[in-house]
N, C-alpha and C positions, 0 to 999 in steps of 0.2 A: 651210569656210563660204564662200558666195558673197556678196560684198558687195552685189550687186544684190538679194538676198533678206534681207539682215541689217538690223537696227535699229542703225545706227551714225550718229547724228545729229551730225555735226561742225559747229562754228561757227567763222567767221573772226573774229567780234567778241569783244572781251574781256568777260567777264561783269562786270556792274556791282557785284555784291556779293562778288566773289571777293577774299579777303584774303592768300592765300599762293599760291605757285607750284602746289603740288599741287591746291588748290582750283580754281584757274583752269584747269589742264590737264585735270582729270578732267571738268569741265563742257565745255570746248571740244572734247575728244576723244570726247565721247559716252559716257563710262564711267558716268555717274550723272546724275540729275536731282533737284532739290529738290522734296520734297512739301510740307513745312512746316518750320518753324524747327528746325534740328538733326536732320531726318529726311529720308533720301534713298532714291529708287529706284535700284537698281543695274541698269544696262542690260547687254546681252550682253558687251561687252568688259570692263566693270568686274567683272561676276560671274565671268568666266573668270579674271581676275587674282586675284580672291579665292580661287577654287578652287586656283590654283597655290600660293598661300601656305599655304592650309590642308593641302594634300598634303605640303609640306615639314614643316609643324608636326607632322602626324600621324607622319610617318616618324621624326622625331627624338624625339618623346615616346614612341613605341612602342619605339624603340632604347634609350631610357632606362629601359624596363621598366614604363611606365605603361599603364593599361587605360582604354579609352575607354567612356564611358557617355553618357547624355543625361537631363538633369533638366528638369522643367517650367519654363516661363517664369514662371508665377505660383506663389507659395508663401504658405501661410496666415500670417496675422499672428501666430498663437499661437507659431510657431517663432521668430519675430523677438523676441517678448516674452520667450521663454525665454532667449535669448542677451543680452537687454538692449538690442538695437540698434533696436527699433521707434521709440523716442523719441530715440536717440542719433544715428542715421544722418543725420538732418537732412532738409531739404526736397528733396534729390536723389532720395530714395526715393519712387518713384510708388506711392501707396497707392490701391487700388481696392476697390469693394464689389460683391459679387454681388447677385442679386435678393432674397436672404434677409437682406441687411444685413450679411454677414460681410465682414471686411477681409482683403484680401490684398496682397501686394507684387509689383510686376513687378520680377523679379530684376535687380539691378545687379551681383550676385555671389552665390555659392551656398554659403557656408560653413554656414549653418543647415541647408539641405536635405541636403547630403552628410553632415553630422554625424548627422543623423536616420537616414539609410540605414545608416550604419556602427554606430550604437549598437543598431540592431535586428538587424543580421546578423552582427556579429563579437563573439566571446566570449573568445577566448584569445590570449595573447601569441604563441602558435605561428603565428597567422595574419598576424602583423606582420613587417615593414613592407609597405605597398603604397601605390600612388598612383592615384587615379582622376582622369580628365580628361574634358572635353567641349568642343565647339566650338558656340557657341550665340549667339543674339541677346540682347543685354542692354539695359536701359533706365535711364537716369539723367536726372532732370529738371534739366538744367544750367541755371543762372541765365542765362548768356550763351553759347549754342552759337556757335562760331566756327571759323574755319579749315577749313571743310568737314567731312570725317569725322574730323579730328584731335580735335575737341571737340564730339561730337555727342550727341544725346539717345538715339538708338537706334544700336547698333553691334554688330559681331561680335567676340567675344572667345573665346579658349581659356583656360579656367580649370581649374587642376588642384589637387588636395588630397591631401596625404600624411598617413599615420597611422603612429605609432611607439610604441614602448615606453619610449624613453629619448632624451635629447638627442643622444647620440652617433649614434644611427640617423638622427635628423632632420638633423644636420649632414652626413651622407653623402648623403642624398637631395637636400638643398639644393644641394650641390656638383654632383651629377649633373644636376639640372634646369638649373642655371646653365651647365653645360658644353653641355647641349642647346640652350640659348638662344644660346650662342656659335656653335654649328654652324648654327643656323637663320639668324642674321643674316649670317654669313659666306657661306652658300649664296645669299643674296639680294643679295650684293655691297654690303652696307651698312657704312658707317663708323660705329662705335658705341663706347660706353664704359659699363661698369657703374659705378654710383656709389651711395653710401649715400643712403637716403631716409627720409623720415618715414613712420610706419605708418598715420596717418590713421584713417579710420573702420573700417578692416579690423582694426587692432589688432596686437598682438604686440610682440616686443622687438627684432627686427632685420629690416631690409628693404633691398633693393637694387633700384634702377631701372635698366633699359637705355635709354640715351639715344642716339638717332640724331643725329649732329651736323648742325644746320641753322640758318642765320642767321635764319630765320623761325620757329624753334621757340618754343613758348610757355613753355617751362621754362628757367630759368637754372641752370647748373651751376657751382659754385665748385671751383676746382682749385688745386693747389699743386705745385711742382716736386719736393716730397718724395714725390709719389705720392697724396696725399690728394685725394679727390674726393667731392662730395656735392651733392644738390640745395640750392637756397638755402633751402628749408623745413627741411632737416636740418643744414646747414652749421654748424660750430663755428668760431669765430675771435675775434679781439680787435679791437674797434672802436678806431681810433687816437684818442688825445686830441687836442683842438683848442685848449685854452686853457692859457696860461702862468700865472705868478704874478699874482694880482689880489686887492686888498683888497675885502671886502664893503662895499656901499653901503646906504643906507637905501632900504627898499622904497617905491615910489610907485605910485599909480594913474594909468593913462594912457587917455584916451578914444581908441578905435579905431573910429570909425563905418564900418560896412560892410566892415570888414576881418575876415575869418574864417579864410582859408587861411594857411598858413605864408608863402607868397609875398607876399600882401597885407599881412600884419602886419609882416613883415620890411622890406618897402619903406616902409611908412607910418612905422614907428619908426626906420628907418635903422640896423638891426642885422643881423648875419649870421644866416642861418637856423639854424645850430647853437645859437645862444644862446637860441632859443625852445625850450621844452619842451612837447611835445604831451601832453595829458591825453585819453586815449581811454577812453570808458566801454563795458564789455562786460557781457554777462550770462553768468555761469558757474553752471551747475546752477540757473538761474532767479534767481540773486542778482546784483546790480550789483557790479562790480569796476572800479577805475580803473587804467589802465596808462600809465606815463610813459616817453616816448622822446624823444631828441634831435630837434629840428626838421628836421634834414637826414637822418634815418634813418627806417626803417619798422619796425613791429612784426612779429615772426615769431609768428603766431597759434598755430602748433603748439607752439612753445617756451613760450608763455604758458600754454596749456592744460596743458602738463606741469608747469609750475612751480605751477599752481593745483591740480593733481591732479584735473582734470575731463575728461570725455569731451564734455561739451556746452558749447561756448563760441561765442558769436556776438555781433556788434556790437549794442549796445543800440538800441532804437527811439528816435526823437526824443521821444516821450512819456516814456520812462524817463530819458533824459538830462536833460530839463527837471525831472523830479521829483527826481533826484539832485542836480543842480547849481543848480536854480532859474534856469536860463539856457537860451537856445536853443542849438542845435548850433553849434559853433565858438568858444564862449567858456568851455569847461570848464577848471578849473585845480585844483591840489591845495590851495591856501591856503583854510583854513576848510571844506574838504570833510569832511562828517560821515557816519558810518554805512557807509562802504565801505572795503574793503581797498584800499591804494594800492601797487601793484607797480611797480618801476622797473627799467629796464635799467641795467647796470653803467656805461654811458657817461654817465649822468646824475649819478652819485655825486660826481665831483670838480668839477662846474660851480659857479660862483659868478655872482652878479648875472644871473640868467636872467630870461626873460620867459615868463609864463604867463597863461592865461585868468583873469579876475577873477570868474567865475561870475555875471556879469551881462552883459546885452546891450551890444555896442559898447564893451567895456572890457577892459583887460589890466593885470596888475601887472608893473612892471619892477624890476630889482634885487632879485629874490627869491633868497633863500638857504635851502637845505634845512634845515640844522641849527637855524636860527632861526625860519623861517616856516611850515614844515609837516613832518609826519612820514611816512616811508615805512615800510610794513609789512615789505617784504622787497626786496632787490635780487637780480636774476636775469639771466642771459643771455637776453634776450627780443627782441634786435635781429635784423633780417634781415641776415645777413652778406653783404657785397658785395666786388666787385673792389676791391683796394687795402687791405683789412684785413689783419691779421696772421694767419697760420696758427696755430691752437691747438696743432698738433703740433710745429712746427719754428720758428715765428716769422717765416718768410719771407713776403714779400707775396703775397697770394692774387690769382689771375686768374680769369677766367670764360669760358664759352662758352654758346651757346644750343643747345637740343636739343629733340627730340620724344620724349617718353616712350613707348616701344613695349611695354614689359613691366615687370612688378615681381614680386619674390619676397619672401615674408614667412615668418619663423619665429613661428608663432602661439603656440606653447607649449600651454597648457591653457585658453586664453581661452574657447573655444567648448565643449570637452568637459566642463569643470567646470561651467559654467552650465547646460548641457543634460544633465548627468548621463550622459554617454557614457563608459562604462568597459569595461575588459577585465580578465580574471583573469590575474595573473602566475604564475610557477612555484610560488609558495607559496599560491596560491588567494586572494590578496588583490586586491580590486577597486581599479584605478587608472585615472585619466582618461587618454585617449589624448593624446599630444603630437603636435601638428599642424603642418603647413606649408601654405601656399597659394602659387600661382604663376600669375599672369595674363599674357596676351599678347594685345594688341589686333590682330586680324587685319586688319580694315578699316583701322585706324590704320596698320598696317605697310605696306599698299599705298600710302597716301599718303606715308609716309616714304620709300619706294623712289623715288617720283616726285620728291620734294623733292631727292633726291641725284642723280637720273639724268634730267636734262633739258638742253635747250639752247635757243637763241632760236627754233627751229623747232617744238619740241614735246617729247614724252616720248621718252626713250631707254631702253627697257626693257632690263634684264639678262635673260638667257635664262630664268633660273629663275622669274621672275614675269611674263614676256610672255604676253598673251593668246594670241598666235600667234607661233611663232618664225620663220615664213616668210610672206611675202606675195608673190603673183605679180600683177604689174600689167600689164594688157594695154593697149597704146597705142591700138589701133583694134579695137574689138570687132566691126566690120563686115567685117573681113578674115577670110575662111574660113581661110587658111593660119595666121594669127596665132592665132586661136581654137583651131585644131586642135592647134598646138604647146602652147599654154597649158593646154588641157584634158588633154592627155597627160601633161604634167608634173604637173599638179594631181593627177590620179588616181594616178600612180605614187608620188608623195611621201606621199600619204595611205595608200596601201597599205603604204608602209615605216614607218608609224607617226608621221608628222609632222603636226602640226596646221597647216593651210594656210588662209590668207585669200586668196581669189581675187577681185581687183578686176576684175569683168567689167562695170562700169557703162558705159553709153554717155555718157561725159563727157569733157571736154577733158583732155589729158595733164597740163597745168599744174595743174589742180584735183586730179587724182589724186595727183600728186607732193606737192602741199602736204598732202593728207590723210594720205598714207603717212608723211610726217615727223611730222605731228602725233600720230598714234596710235602711232608709234614701234616698229613691228615690227623686230626685230633684223636680219633679212636680207630684202632686197627683190630679187625677180627680175623684171626688166622684159622683156617679150616685145613686140618691135616689128619692123615690116617691114624697116627698115634693118639691124638686127642679124641678121635671118634671112637677108638676102642674103649675109652673111658666115658663115652657118651657126651663129650663136651667139645667146645670150640674155645679158643684162647682170645681173651680181650686184653689189649694193651693200650694204655694211655700214653700218647706221644709226649706230653710235657713232663710227666712224672716217671715215665717208663715202668709203671706199675703194671704187672700182669696177673691175670686171674682166669681160672677156668669157669665158664658158664655152661649149664646144661643145654644140649641141643633143643630139647623140647620147649624150653622157656627162653631161648636165645633172643627172640625178638623183644619180649618184655624186658629182659635184662639190659639189652642194648639201649632201649628207650630210657630206662631209668639211668643208666650210666651217663647218657647224653645230657640229662637235666643237671648232673653234678659238674659238668665241665663249663669253663668260662669261655 
């Protein structure tokens, strides 16, 4: 590709709305441009990088015995109603109507569609197991799209689905796909870690996410020296107690004008944040429920949903909160709360003389004690586990790191096959539901993750496997006939040897070209200039190490090919 003919709109300025390194560099290096919130156009360099990742994904999925298909972007609401997810999935599911008023979903994932395919085409246990996959655009109506393509509304994903006769077969395929993921991320030179994860709206009993380590990652991973690792949504642990022996005091009402948050109430009353107990009102399956958590901790909504046995859990609206508590948001409390279940985290159980909302505006109760002043329906582990808590496996102190989730695997069991009546006949002629697994990998998100781990102060530092071009030929003076002749000859011979080459033939200053070369991050730059040609050489520069060396013009093609073999 000739740069003079290509659309590579680089920018010197930092994008005002860029939140992460990958977001900033993908915009500055001209890989993509924002169309609207959470939706991006991929320009030539970005699209080439995506294709490089897709190629690796296809190779490894095919190596694992998977078969590629393509399913429609839209799927009828009837399928989603069969599985029960039309109402469960939540507001992230984009629902659209056709001209006849029929509802469809813009696919965020394709469990329903692939199950529909298999229930119509597969009859016998003899046809099992098998895995189908696709690489396709997905849609999720994210509440807060952020971090560029890391959390976008429209994105490219590889999603795979396996079908089995028993759990042992599922376990084997699950391991095979996880091994394929290991190979994919190793080939992309990523530092990553698989961790236990919550199953969320996909469902199932077991799930693992692959986390690419990144300080700017949106996910927090809880880890222990014993080997335990899980996302903060899934992590199990023990919240350390904070209170020693203390005698109960008489409950009192305290005016707290304009103090709603933990920080405001804590400062106003002069008490530690842990002594406050938050009462958060949710709606579970359409019914209000109260959840209690220590003031210095947060509720893990995935754990709370599991404790309640519900798939539909969301924070209650201000109107519902006021109806339940007779108070505006910020003053809910368990004392005198009627008609709702009260679930509490285990860390609340030993506390005495706590502070809670008084269920009236600008007021709290102090010196509240659970056994005397209110009743809890049940205690559960519903706290978001954090660094410093105790490992539930070994009791050691937990640590944490941040990461970008690039893929997730699920053991679905019969969640979809049972609800959608997808069955096969076993050797005895008995109809049984397929046992399923599903395996997602964010292709566009993986490109961003590569950039997060491979960059420096000058721009992107592409690993060879994901680089839009492995080689760039930079011409110092395009008006020099001799320089252009050497550059064109090298360009043509490298392309004939099967190398993708970016030829910077722009009539621009050398300084601007060098800046752009570092910004777009091509692994190997070959500079052709009059000074070097006087020595019979061109200059080779490795982007990652910044090592420079002269190579003879007459053997430049062979030397470049040798250099490329040494780069990762």
